[in-house]
PQR file with spaces between the fields and no chain letter, atoms N, CA, C, O and H, PARSE charges and radii, in Angstrom:
ATOM       1  N    MET     1     -95.541  172.840  215.455 -0.4000 1.5000
ATOM       2  CA   MET     1     -94.510  171.917  215.094 -0.0000 2.0000
ATOM       3  C    MET     1     -94.602  170.728  215.791  0.5500 1.7000
ATOM       4  O    MET     1     -94.918  170.733  216.981 -0.5500 1.4000
ATOM       5  N    ALA     2     -94.316  169.511  215.072 -0.4000 1.5000
ATOM       6  CA   ALA     2     -94.542  168.286  215.585 -0.0000 2.0000
ATOM       7  C    ALA     2     -93.406  167.825  216.642  0.5500 1.7000
ATOM       8  O    ALA     2     -92.250  168.238  216.553 -0.5500 1.4000
ATOM       9  H    ALA     2     -94.060  169.507  214.106  0.4000 1.0000
ATOM      10  N    LYS     3     -93.794  167.026  217.541 -0.4000 1.5000
ATOM      11  CA   LYS     3     -92.716  166.618  218.656 -0.0000 2.0000
ATOM      12  C    LYS     3     -91.819  165.609  217.905  0.5500 1.7000
ATOM      13  O    LYS     3     -92.208  164.840  217.026 -0.5500 1.4000
ATOM      14  H    LYS     3     -94.733  166.691  217.613  0.4000 1.0000
ATOM      15  N    SER     4     -90.577  165.724  218.375 -0.4000 1.5000
ATOM      16  CA   SER     4     -89.580  164.683  217.870 -0.0000 2.0000
ATOM      17  C    SER     4     -90.116  163.274  218.037  0.5500 1.7000
ATOM      18  O    SER     4     -90.625  162.873  219.084 -0.5500 1.4000
ATOM      19  H    SER     4     -90.261  166.348  219.089  0.4000 1.0000
ATOM      20  N    GLY     5     -89.966  162.541  216.924 -0.4000 1.5000
ATOM      21  CA   GLY     5     -90.359  161.044  216.982 -0.0000 2.0000
ATOM      22  C    GLY     5     -91.865  161.023  216.487  0.5500 1.7000
ATOM      23  O    GLY     5     -92.397  159.918  216.372 -0.5500 1.4000
ATOM      24  H    GLY     5     -89.552  162.867  216.074  0.4000 1.0000
ATOM      25  N    ASP     6     -92.535  162.078  216.209 -0.4000 1.5000
ATOM      26  CA   ASP     6     -93.960  162.112  215.774 -0.0000 2.0000
ATOM      27  C    ASP     6     -94.075  161.726  214.293  0.5500 1.7000
ATOM      28  O    ASP     6     -93.488  162.408  213.452 -0.5500 1.4000
ATOM      29  H    ASP     6     -92.103  162.975  216.302  0.4000 1.0000
ATOM      30  N    PRO     7     -94.836  160.621  213.928 -0.5600 1.5000
ATOM      31  CA   PRO     7     -94.932  160.174  212.566  0.2800 2.0000
ATOM      32  C    PRO     7     -95.462  161.331  211.661  0.5500 1.7000
ATOM      33  O    PRO     7     -95.163  161.319  210.467 -0.5500 1.4000
ATOM      34  N    ASN     8     -96.223  162.312  212.166 -0.4000 1.5000
ATOM      35  CA   ASN     8     -96.716  163.374  211.366 -0.0000 2.0000
ATOM      36  C    ASN     8     -95.540  164.288  211.002  0.5500 1.7000
ATOM      37  O    ASN     8     -95.754  165.110  210.110 -0.5500 1.4000
ATOM      38  H    ASN     8     -96.466  162.322  213.136  0.4000 1.0000
ATOM      39  N    GLU     9     -94.436  164.259  211.520 -0.4000 1.5000
ATOM      40  CA   GLU     9     -93.287  165.119  211.230 -0.0000 2.0000
ATOM      41  C    GLU     9     -92.814  164.810  209.850  0.5500 1.7000
ATOM      42  O    GLU     9     -92.375  165.737  209.169 -0.5500 1.4000
ATOM      43  H    GLU     9     -94.263  163.591  212.244  0.4000 1.0000
ATOM      44  N    ASN    10     -92.856  163.670  209.399 -0.4000 1.5000
ATOM      45  CA   ASN    10     -92.239  163.272  208.060 -0.0000 2.0000
ATOM      46  C    ASN    10     -93.429  162.296  207.465  0.5500 1.7000
ATOM      47  O    ASN    10     -93.190  161.092  207.379 -0.5500 1.4000
ATOM      48  H    ASN    10     -93.212  162.917  209.952  0.4000 1.0000
ATOM      49  N    ALA    11     -94.588  162.763  207.094 -0.4000 1.5000
ATOM      50  CA   ALA    11     -95.660  161.905  206.629 -0.0000 2.0000
ATOM      51  C    ALA    11     -95.272  161.185  205.425  0.5500 1.7000
ATOM      52  O    ALA    11     -95.580  160.000  205.295 -0.5500 1.4000
ATOM      53  H    ALA    11     -94.783  163.741  207.164  0.4000 1.0000
ATOM      54  N    MET    12     -94.526  161.906  204.410 -0.4000 1.5000
ATOM      55  CA   MET    12     -94.351  161.228  203.103 -0.0000 2.0000
ATOM      56  C    MET    12     -93.367  159.946  203.354  0.5500 1.7000
ATOM      57  O    MET    12     -93.598  158.874  202.796 -0.5500 1.4000
ATOM      58  H    MET    12     -94.276  162.869  204.515  0.4000 1.0000
ATOM      59  N    ALA    13     -92.371  160.111  204.140 -0.4000 1.5000
ATOM      60  CA   ALA    13     -91.434  158.938  204.473 -0.0000 2.0000
ATOM      61  C    ALA    13     -92.191  157.909  205.152  0.5500 1.7000
ATOM      62  O    ALA    13     -92.075  156.733  204.807 -0.5500 1.4000
ATOM      63  H    ALA    13     -92.183  160.982  204.593  0.4000 1.0000
ATOM      64  N    GLU    14     -92.976  158.276  206.116 -0.4000 1.5000
ATOM      65  CA   GLU    14     -93.852  157.263  206.883 -0.0000 2.0000
ATOM      66  C    GLU    14     -94.802  156.522  205.851  0.5500 1.7000
ATOM      67  O    GLU    14     -94.978  155.313  206.001 -0.5500 1.4000
ATOM      68  H    GLU    14     -93.070  159.231  206.396  0.4000 1.0000
ATOM      69  N    HIS    15     -95.351  157.118  204.930 -0.4000 1.5000
ATOM      70  CA   HIS    15     -96.291  156.499  203.914 -0.0000 2.0000
ATOM      71  C    HIS    15     -95.529  155.577  203.045  0.5500 1.7000
ATOM      72  O    HIS    15     -96.028  154.507  202.697 -0.5500 1.4000
ATOM      73  H    HIS    15     -95.208  158.100  204.808  0.4000 1.0000
ATOM      74  N    VAL    16     -94.265  155.963  202.654 -0.4000 1.5000
ATOM      75  CA   VAL    16     -93.370  155.115  201.739 -0.0000 2.0000
ATOM      76  C    VAL    16     -93.028  153.850  202.583  0.5500 1.7000
ATOM      77  O    VAL    16     -93.192  152.743  202.070 -0.5500 1.4000
ATOM      78  H    VAL    16     -93.859  156.832  202.937  0.4000 1.0000
ATOM      79  N    PHE    17     -92.580  153.963  203.798 -0.4000 1.5000
ATOM      80  CA   PHE    17     -92.159  152.860  204.626 -0.0000 2.0000
ATOM      81  C    PHE    17     -93.374  151.871  204.814  0.5500 1.7000
ATOM      82  O    PHE    17     -93.245  150.656  204.663 -0.5500 1.4000
ATOM      83  H    PHE    17     -92.446  154.862  204.215  0.4000 1.0000
ATOM      84  N    ARG    18     -94.589  152.493  205.160 -0.4000 1.5000
ATOM      85  CA   ARG    18     -95.709  151.695  205.384 -0.0000 2.0000
ATOM      86  C    ARG    18     -96.122  150.857  204.095  0.5500 1.7000
ATOM      87  O    ARG    18     -96.466  149.679  204.190 -0.5500 1.4000
ATOM      88  H    ARG    18     -94.694  153.480  205.283  0.4000 1.0000
ATOM      89  N    THR    19     -96.069  151.491  202.970 -0.4000 1.5000
ATOM      90  CA   THR    19     -96.402  150.772  201.712 -0.0000 2.0000
ATOM      91  C    THR    19     -95.367  149.772  201.509  0.5500 1.7000
ATOM      92  O    THR    19     -95.740  148.652  201.160 -0.5500 1.4000
ATOM      93  H    THR    19     -95.790  152.448  202.892  0.4000 1.0000
ATOM      94  N    LEU    20     -94.072  150.004  201.677 -0.4000 1.5000
ATOM      95  CA   LEU    20     -93.026  149.055  201.484 -0.0000 2.0000
ATOM      96  C    LEU    20     -93.348  147.747  202.369  0.5500 1.7000
ATOM      97  O    LEU    20     -93.357  146.614  201.890 -0.5500 1.4000
ATOM      98  H    LEU    20     -93.769  150.914  201.960  0.4000 1.0000
ATOM      99  N    LYS    21     -93.578  148.007  203.546 -0.4000 1.5000
ATOM     100  CA   LYS    21     -93.909  146.891  204.541 -0.0000 2.0000
ATOM     101  C    LYS    21     -95.115  146.127  204.154  0.5500 1.7000
ATOM     102  O    LYS    21     -95.162  144.908  204.315 -0.5500 1.4000
ATOM     103  H    LYS    21     -93.570  148.928  203.936  0.4000 1.0000
ATOM     104  N    GLU    22     -96.178  146.867  203.604 -0.4000 1.5000
ATOM     105  CA   GLU    22     -97.322  146.069  203.291 -0.0000 2.0000
ATOM     106  C    GLU    22     -97.201  145.293  201.994  0.5500 1.7000
ATOM     107  O    GLU    22     -97.711  144.180  201.863 -0.5500 1.4000
ATOM     108  H    GLU    22     -96.140  147.857  203.473  0.4000 1.0000
ATOM     109  N    ASP    23     -96.466  145.945  200.969 -0.4000 1.5000
ATOM     110  CA   ASP    23     -96.340  145.318  199.712 -0.0000 2.0000
ATOM     111  C    ASP    23     -95.219  144.232  199.749  0.5500 1.7000
ATOM     112  O    ASP    23     -95.284  143.289  198.960 -0.5500 1.4000
ATOM     113  H    ASP    23     -96.052  146.849  201.075  0.4000 1.0000
ATOM     114  N    SER    24     -94.316  144.324  200.537 -0.4000 1.5000
ATOM     115  CA   SER    24     -93.220  143.352  200.570 -0.0000 2.0000
ATOM     116  C    SER    24     -93.461  142.263  201.594  0.5500 1.7000
ATOM     117  O    SER    24     -92.672  141.324  201.699 -0.5500 1.4000
ATOM     118  H    SER    24     -94.264  145.090  201.177  0.4000 1.0000
ATOM     119  N    LYS    25     -94.599  142.384  202.391 -0.4000 1.5000
ATOM     120  CA   LYS    25     -94.803  141.356  203.417 -0.0000 2.0000
ATOM     121  C    LYS    25     -93.601  141.148  204.230  0.5500 1.7000
ATOM     122  O    LYS    25     -93.190  140.007  204.440 -0.5500 1.4000
ATOM     123  H    LYS    25     -95.239  143.147  202.306  0.4000 1.0000
ATOM     124  N    LEU    26     -92.963  142.276  204.740 -0.4000 1.5000
ATOM     125  CA   LEU    26     -91.808  142.078  205.557 -0.0000 2.0000
ATOM     126  C    LEU    26     -92.052  141.345  206.873  0.5500 1.7000
ATOM     127  O    LEU    26     -92.938  141.703  207.649 -0.5500 1.4000
ATOM     128  H    LEU    26     -93.297  143.203  204.570  0.4000 1.0000
ATOM     129  N    THR    27     -91.285  140.362  207.093 -0.4000 1.5000
ATOM     130  CA   THR    27     -91.407  139.656  208.317 -0.0000 2.0000
ATOM     131  C    THR    27     -89.985  139.365  208.824  0.5500 1.7000
ATOM     132  O    THR    27     -89.021  139.968  208.351 -0.5500 1.4000
ATOM     133  H    THR    27     -90.565  140.071  206.463  0.4000 1.0000
ATOM     134  N    ASP    28     -89.858  138.436  209.789 -0.4000 1.5000
ATOM     135  CA   ASP    28     -88.578  138.046  210.278 -0.0000 2.0000
ATOM     136  C    ASP    28     -87.602  137.388  209.207  0.5500 1.7000
ATOM     137  O    ASP    28     -88.068  136.497  208.498 -0.5500 1.4000
ATOM     138  H    ASP    28     -90.640  137.946  210.174  0.4000 1.0000
ATOM     139  N    PHE    29     -86.484  137.713  209.073 -0.4000 1.5000
ATOM     140  CA   PHE    29     -85.579  137.157  208.087 -0.0000 2.0000
ATOM     141  C    PHE    29     -84.521  136.328  208.659  0.5500 1.7000
ATOM     142  O    PHE    29     -84.099  136.598  209.784 -0.5500 1.4000
ATOM     143  H    PHE    29     -86.105  138.437  209.650  0.4000 1.0000
ATOM     144  N    PHE    30     -84.066  135.373  208.013 -0.4000 1.5000
ATOM     145  CA   PHE    30     -83.035  134.398  208.595 -0.0000 2.0000
ATOM     146  C    PHE    30     -81.590  135.011  208.406  0.5500 1.7000
ATOM     147  O    PHE    30     -80.654  134.623  209.106 -0.5500 1.4000
ATOM     148  H    PHE    30     -84.408  135.153  207.099  0.4000 1.0000
ATOM     149  N    SER    31     -81.448  135.952  207.464 -0.4000 1.5000
ATOM     150  CA   SER    31     -80.155  136.461  207.238 -0.0000 2.0000
ATOM     151  C    SER    31     -80.333  137.988  206.789  0.5500 1.7000
ATOM     152  O    SER    31     -81.416  138.442  206.421 -0.5500 1.4000
ATOM     153  H    SER    31     -82.208  136.267  206.896  0.4000 1.0000
ATOM     154  N    PHE    32     -79.197  138.698  206.858 -0.4000 1.5000
ATOM     155  CA   PHE    32     -79.270  140.116  206.421 -0.0000 2.0000
ATOM     156  C    PHE    32     -79.363  140.177  205.082  0.5500 1.7000
ATOM     157  O    PHE    32     -80.093  141.048  204.609 -0.5500 1.4000
ATOM     158  H    PHE    32     -78.317  138.329  207.156  0.4000 1.0000
ATOM     159  N    SER    33     -78.674  139.303  204.225 -0.4000 1.5000
ATOM     160  CA   SER    33     -78.846  139.319  202.761 -0.0000 2.0000
ATOM     161  C    SER    33     -80.212  139.014  202.315  0.5500 1.7000
ATOM     162  O    SER    33     -80.629  139.582  201.306 -0.5500 1.4000
ATOM     163  H    SER    33     -78.081  138.595  204.609  0.4000 1.0000
ATOM     164  N    SER    34     -81.009  138.123  202.995 -0.4000 1.5000
ATOM     165  CA   SER    34     -82.336  137.904  202.502 -0.0000 2.0000
ATOM     166  C    SER    34     -83.274  139.055  202.850  0.5500 1.7000
ATOM     167  O    SER    34     -84.329  139.192  202.231 -0.5500 1.4000
ATOM     168  H    SER    34     -80.670  137.662  203.815  0.4000 1.0000
ATOM     169  N    ALA    35     -82.908  139.893  203.838 -0.4000 1.5000
ATOM     170  CA   ALA    35     -83.726  140.998  204.203 -0.0000 2.0000
ATOM     171  C    ALA    35     -83.360  142.102  203.135  0.5500 1.7000
ATOM     172  O    ALA    35     -84.269  142.784  202.663 -0.5500 1.4000
ATOM     173  H    ALA    35     -82.050  139.782  204.341  0.4000 1.0000
ATOM     174  N    GLN    36     -82.069  142.291  202.748 -0.4000 1.5000
ATOM     175  CA   GLN    36     -81.728  143.245  201.772 -0.0000 2.0000
ATOM     176  C    GLN    36     -82.370  142.990  200.473  0.5500 1.7000
ATOM     177  O    GLN    36     -82.824  143.906  199.788 -0.5500 1.4000
ATOM     178  H    GLN    36     -81.330  141.737  203.132  0.4000 1.0000
ATOM     179  N    ALA    37     -82.414  141.655  200.103 -0.4000 1.5000
ATOM     180  CA   ALA    37     -83.098  141.302  198.726 -0.0000 2.0000
ATOM     181  C    ALA    37     -84.584  141.490  198.764  0.5500 1.7000
ATOM     182  O    ALA    37     -85.175  141.798  197.729 -0.5500 1.4000
ATOM     183  H    ALA    37     -82.046  140.910  200.660  0.4000 1.0000
ATOM     184  N    SER    38     -85.196  141.331  199.845 -0.4000 1.5000
ATOM     185  CA   SER    38     -86.675  141.449  199.941 -0.0000 2.0000
ATOM     186  C    SER    38     -86.971  143.065  199.894  0.5500 1.7000
ATOM     187  O    SER    38     -87.905  143.503  199.223 -0.5500 1.4000
ATOM     188  H    SER    38     -84.716  141.081  200.686  0.4000 1.0000
ATOM     189  N    ILE    39     -86.186  143.834  200.586 -0.4000 1.5000
ATOM     190  CA   ILE    39     -86.420  145.177  200.662 -0.0000 2.0000
ATOM     191  C    ILE    39     -86.119  145.838  199.278  0.5500 1.7000
ATOM     192  O    ILE    39     -86.868  146.719  198.856 -0.5500 1.4000
ATOM     193  H    ILE    39     -85.427  143.478  201.131  0.4000 1.0000
ATOM     194  N    ALA    40     -85.069  145.437  198.595 -0.4000 1.5000
ATOM     195  CA   ALA    40     -84.669  145.917  197.261 -0.0000 2.0000
ATOM     196  C    ALA    40     -85.798  145.549  196.320  0.5500 1.7000
ATOM     197  O    ALA    40     -86.158  146.392  195.498 -0.5500 1.4000
ATOM     198  H    ALA    40     -84.461  144.721  198.938  0.4000 1.0000
ATOM     199  N    LYS    41     -86.422  144.294  196.369 -0.4000 1.5000
ATOM     200  CA   LYS    41     -87.542  144.046  195.491 -0.0000 2.0000
ATOM     201  C    LYS    41     -88.694  144.951  195.815  0.5500 1.7000
ATOM     202  O    LYS    41     -89.302  145.529  194.915 -0.5500 1.4000
ATOM     203  H    LYS    41     -86.129  143.609  197.037  0.4000 1.0000
ATOM     204  N    GLY    42     -88.990  145.078  197.008 -0.4000 1.5000
ATOM     205  CA   GLY    42     -90.085  146.010  197.409 -0.0000 2.0000
ATOM     206  C    GLY    42     -89.934  147.493  196.856  0.5500 1.7000
ATOM     207  O    GLY    42     -90.900  148.080  196.368 -0.5500 1.4000
ATOM     208  H    GLY    42     -88.496  144.608  197.739  0.4000 1.0000
ATOM     209  N    ILE    43     -88.750  148.034  196.951 -0.4000 1.5000
ATOM     210  CA   ILE    43     -88.460  149.279  196.486 -0.0000 2.0000
ATOM     211  C    ILE    43     -88.621  149.325  195.000  0.5500 1.7000
ATOM     212  O    ILE    43     -89.258  150.245  194.485 -0.5500 1.4000
ATOM     213  H    ILE    43     -87.965  147.557  197.348  0.4000 1.0000
ATOM     214  N    ASN    44     -88.037  148.310  194.238 -0.4000 1.5000
ATOM     215  CA   ASN    44     -88.197  148.323  192.859 -0.0000 2.0000
ATOM     216  C    ASN    44     -89.729  148.225  192.438  0.5500 1.7000
ATOM     217  O    ASN    44     -90.148  148.898  191.496 -0.5500 1.4000
ATOM     218  H    ASN    44     -87.521  147.563  194.656  0.4000 1.0000
ATOM     219  N    THR    45     -90.499  147.425  193.112 -0.4000 1.5000
ATOM     220  CA   THR    45     -91.949  147.436  192.832 -0.0000 2.0000
ATOM     221  C    THR    45     -92.514  148.700  193.135  0.5500 1.7000
ATOM     222  O    THR    45     -93.321  149.125  192.308 -0.5500 1.4000
ATOM     223  H    THR    45     -90.159  146.879  193.877  0.4000 1.0000
ATOM     224  N    TYR    46     -92.277  149.399  194.131 -0.4000 1.5000
ATOM     225  CA   TYR    46     -92.903  150.713  194.487 -0.0000 2.0000
ATOM     226  C    TYR    46     -92.474  151.792  193.341  0.5500 1.7000
ATOM     227  O    TYR    46     -93.274  152.611  192.889 -0.5500 1.4000
ATOM     228  H    TYR    46     -91.621  149.054  194.802  0.4000 1.0000
ATOM     229  N    ASN    47     -91.345  151.711  192.998 -0.4000 1.5000
ATOM     230  CA   ASN    47     -90.800  152.727  192.018 -0.0000 2.0000
ATOM     231  C    ASN    47     -91.018  152.413  190.582  0.5500 1.7000
ATOM     232  O    ASN    47     -91.177  153.368  189.822 -0.5500 1.4000
ATOM     233  H    ASN    47     -90.695  151.046  193.365  0.4000 1.0000
ATOM     234  N    ALA    48     -91.047  151.218  190.113 -0.4000 1.5000
ATOM     235  CA   ALA    48     -91.034  150.934  188.676 -0.0000 2.0000
ATOM     236  C    ALA    48     -92.243  150.211  188.237  0.5500 1.7000
ATOM     237  O    ALA    48     -92.467  150.183  187.027 -0.5500 1.4000
ATOM     238  H    ALA    48     -90.918  150.443  190.731  0.4000 1.0000
ATOM     239  N    MET    49     -93.153  149.550  189.151 -0.4000 1.5000
ATOM     240  CA   MET    49     -94.197  148.761  188.779 -0.0000 2.0000
ATOM     241  C    MET    49     -95.511  149.185  189.361  0.5500 1.7000
ATOM     242  O    MET    49     -96.547  148.753  188.856 -0.5500 1.4000
ATOM     243  H    MET    49     -92.970  149.573  190.134  0.4000 1.0000
ATOM     244  N    ARG    50     -95.544  149.981  190.362 -0.4000 1.5000
ATOM     245  CA   ARG    50     -96.785  150.317  191.130 -0.0000 2.0000
ATOM     246  C    ARG    50     -97.201  151.836  190.671  0.5500 1.7000
ATOM     247  O    ARG    50     -96.537  152.825  190.981 -0.5500 1.4000
ATOM     248  H    ARG    50     -94.702  150.332  190.772  0.4000 1.0000
ATOM     249  N    PRO    51     -98.317  151.870  189.940 -0.5600 1.5000
ATOM     250  CA   PRO    51     -98.832  153.199  189.565  0.2800 2.0000
ATOM     251  C    PRO    51     -99.305  153.981  190.855  0.5500 1.7000
ATOM     252  O    PRO    51     -99.808  153.381  191.805 -0.5500 1.4000
ATOM     253  N    HIS    52     -99.116  155.365  190.843 -0.4000 1.5000
ATOM     254  CA   HIS    52     -99.539  156.098  191.959 -0.0000 2.0000
ATOM     255  C    HIS    52    -100.618  157.187  191.508  0.5500 1.7000
ATOM     256  O    HIS    52    -100.386  157.979  190.594 -0.5500 1.4000
ATOM     257  H    HIS    52     -98.707  155.853  190.072  0.4000 1.0000
ATOM     258  N    ALA    53    -101.750  157.163  192.181 -0.4000 1.5000
ATOM     259  CA   ALA    53    -102.773  158.157  191.837 -0.0000 2.0000
ATOM     260  C    ALA    53    -102.303  159.640  191.843  0.5500 1.7000
ATOM     261  O    ALA    53    -102.659  160.438  190.976 -0.5500 1.4000
ATOM     262  H    ALA    53    -101.939  156.519  192.923  0.4000 1.0000
ATOM     263  N    LEU    54    -101.527  159.937  192.818 -0.4000 1.5000
ATOM     264  CA   LEU    54    -101.078  161.375  192.866 -0.0000 2.0000
ATOM     265  C    LEU    54    -100.173  161.705  191.576  0.5500 1.7000
ATOM     266  O    LEU    54    -100.027  162.875  191.223 -0.5500 1.4000
ATOM     267  H    LEU    54    -101.238  159.289  193.522  0.4000 1.0000
ATOM     268  N    LEU    55     -99.618  160.722  190.938 -0.4000 1.5000
ATOM     269  CA   LEU    55     -98.771  160.992  189.770 -0.0000 2.0000
ATOM     270  C    LEU    55     -99.644  160.711  188.582  0.5500 1.7000
ATOM     271  O    LEU    55     -99.037  160.361  187.570 -0.5500 1.4000
ATOM     272  H    LEU    55     -99.736  159.771  191.225  0.4000 1.0000
ATOM     273  N    GLY    56    -100.833  160.788  188.516 -0.4000 1.5000
ATOM     274  CA   GLY    56    -101.648  160.407  187.365 -0.0000 2.0000
ATOM     275  C    GLY    56    -101.603  159.037  186.948  0.5500 1.7000
ATOM     276  O    GLY    56    -101.681  158.744  185.755 -0.5500 1.4000
ATOM     277  H    GLY    56    -101.326  161.072  189.339  0.4000 1.0000
ATOM     278  N    TYR    57    -101.480  158.161  187.870 -0.4000 1.5000
ATOM     279  CA   TYR    57    -101.420  156.698  187.680 -0.0000 2.0000
ATOM     280  C    TYR    57    -100.139  156.304  186.794  0.5500 1.7000
ATOM     281  O    TYR    57    -100.151  155.359  186.005 -0.5500 1.4000
ATOM     282  H    TYR    57    -101.417  158.398  188.839  0.4000 1.0000
ATOM     283  N    LEU    58     -99.053  157.125  187.015 -0.4000 1.5000
ATOM     284  CA   LEU    58     -97.760  156.730  186.483 -0.0000 2.0000
ATOM     285  C    LEU    58     -96.844  156.182  187.610  0.5500 1.7000
ATOM     286  O    LEU    58     -97.011  156.623  188.747 -0.5500 1.4000
ATOM     287  H    LEU    58     -99.043  157.893  187.656  0.4000 1.0000
ATOM     288  N    THR    59     -95.947  155.306  187.387 -0.4000 1.5000
ATOM     289  CA   THR    59     -95.027  154.903  188.397 -0.0000 2.0000
ATOM     290  C    THR    59     -94.118  156.079  188.696  0.5500 1.7000
ATOM     291  O    THR    59     -93.980  156.966  187.854 -0.5500 1.4000
ATOM     292  H    THR    59     -95.812  154.947  186.463  0.4000 1.0000
ATOM     293  N    PRO    60     -93.477  156.121  189.894 -0.5600 1.5000
ATOM     294  CA   PRO    60     -92.472  157.146  190.083  0.2800 2.0000
ATOM     295  C    PRO    60     -91.421  157.193  189.090  0.5500 1.7000
ATOM     296  O    PRO    60     -90.981  158.274  188.698 -0.5500 1.4000
ATOM     297  N    HIS    61     -90.938  155.942  188.608 -0.4000 1.5000
ATOM     298  CA   HIS    61     -89.933  156.029  187.656 -0.0000 2.0000
ATOM     299  C    HIS    61     -90.413  156.599  186.317  0.5500 1.7000
ATOM     300  O    HIS    61     -89.575  157.207  185.651 -0.5500 1.4000
ATOM     301  H    HIS    61     -91.296  155.064  188.926  0.4000 1.0000
ATOM     302  N    GLN    62     -91.647  156.477  185.846 -0.4000 1.5000
ATOM     303  CA   GLN    62     -92.172  157.025  184.647 -0.0000 2.0000
ATOM     304  C    GLN    62     -92.313  158.588  184.849  0.5500 1.7000
ATOM     305  O    GLN    62     -92.000  159.359  183.942 -0.5500 1.4000
ATOM     306  H    GLN    62     -92.328  155.983  186.387  0.4000 1.0000
ATOM     307  N    ALA    63     -92.789  159.024  186.051 -0.4000 1.5000
ATOM     308  CA   ALA    63     -92.956  160.385  186.407 -0.0000 2.0000
ATOM     309  C    ALA    63     -91.604  161.164  186.374  0.5500 1.7000
ATOM     310  O    ALA    63     -91.480  162.288  185.887 -0.5500 1.4000
ATOM     311  H    ALA    63     -93.044  158.398  186.787  0.4000 1.0000
ATOM     312  N    HIS    64     -90.648  160.467  186.924 -0.4000 1.5000
ATOM     313  CA   HIS    64     -89.241  161.164  187.011 -0.0000 2.0000
ATOM     314  C    HIS    64     -88.652  161.277  185.631  0.5500 1.7000
ATOM     315  O    HIS    64     -87.940  162.257  185.413 -0.5500 1.4000
ATOM     316  H    HIS    64     -90.748  159.554  187.319  0.4000 1.0000
ATOM     317  N    HIS    65     -88.860  160.384  184.653 -0.4000 1.5000
ATOM     318  CA   HIS    65     -88.428  160.550  183.315 -0.0000 2.0000
ATOM     319  C    HIS    65     -89.301  161.281  182.394  0.5500 1.7000
ATOM     320  O    HIS    65     -88.941  161.436  181.227 -0.5500 1.4000
ATOM     321  H    HIS    65     -89.439  159.588  184.830  0.4000 1.0000
ATOM     322  N    ARG    66     -90.378  161.727  182.802 -0.4000 1.5000
ATOM     323  CA   ARG    66     -91.333  162.399  181.978 -0.0000 2.0000
ATOM     324  C    ARG    66     -90.877  163.862  181.715  0.5500 1.7000
ATOM     325  O    ARG    66     -90.355  164.543  182.598 -0.5500 1.4000
ATOM     326  H    ARG    66     -90.670  161.601  183.750  0.4000 1.0000
ATOM     327  N    ASN    67     -91.095  164.290  180.499 -0.4000 1.5000
ATOM     328  CA   ASN    67     -90.719  165.801  180.209 -0.0000 2.0000
ATOM     329  C    ASN    67     -92.100  166.550  180.345  0.5500 1.7000
ATOM     330  O    ASN    67     -93.143  166.072  179.899 -0.5500 1.4000
ATOM     331  H    ASN    67     -91.519  163.737  179.781  0.4000 1.0000
ATOM     332  N    GLY    68     -92.023  167.763  180.996 -0.4000 1.5000
ATOM     333  CA   GLY    68     -93.162  168.514  181.143 -0.0000 2.0000
ATOM     334  C    GLY    68     -93.850  168.288  182.541  0.5500 1.7000
ATOM     335  O    GLY    68     -93.292  167.694  183.463 -0.5500 1.4000
ATOM     336  H    GLY    68     -91.175  168.151  181.357  0.4000 1.0000
ATOM     337  N    SER    69     -95.032  168.785  182.604 -0.4000 1.5000
ATOM     338  CA   SER    69     -95.738  168.623  183.795 -0.0000 2.0000
ATOM     339  C    SER    69     -96.391  167.300  183.852  0.5500 1.7000
ATOM     340  O    SER    69     -96.550  166.586  182.862 -0.5500 1.4000
ATOM     341  H    SER    69     -95.486  169.268  181.855  0.4000 1.0000
ATOM     342  N    LEU    70     -96.800  166.973  185.171 -0.4000 1.5000
ATOM     343  CA   LEU    70     -97.607  165.702  185.341 -0.0000 2.0000
ATOM     344  C    LEU    70     -99.073  165.995  185.160  0.5500 1.7000
ATOM     345  O    LEU    70     -99.536  167.107  185.414 -0.5500 1.4000
ATOM     346  H    LEU    70     -96.671  167.553  185.975  0.4000 1.0000
ATOM     347  N    PRO    71     -99.829  164.949  184.699 -0.5600 1.5000
ATOM     348  CA   PRO    71    -101.222  164.970  184.518  0.2800 2.0000
ATOM     349  C    PRO    71    -101.983  165.005  185.768  0.5500 1.7000
ATOM     350  O    PRO    71    -102.690  164.019  185.978 -0.5500 1.4000
ATOM     351  N    LEU    72    -101.981  165.986  186.681 -0.4000 1.5000
ATOM     352  CA   LEU    72    -102.626  165.908  187.942 -0.0000 2.0000
ATOM     353  C    LEU    72    -104.038  166.540  187.887  0.5500 1.7000
ATOM     354  O    LEU    72    -104.745  166.562  188.895 -0.5500 1.4000
ATOM     355  H    LEU    72    -101.407  166.787  186.509  0.4000 1.0000
């Protein structure tokens, strides 16, 4: 079992957060609302526009709405 605070404890969440940071170019923000807007755009890109190899090069949105099994 992983120690508390160990990134391997929740590898999927860590991967999503890393990808969000890299794709969104998250930096210092001047306001909370500008940070929210940037993060929302990054999440939308990750879910609706970015194909994932694990999902057979579908976006998570496409995979979620697909009937039947995924082409893995």
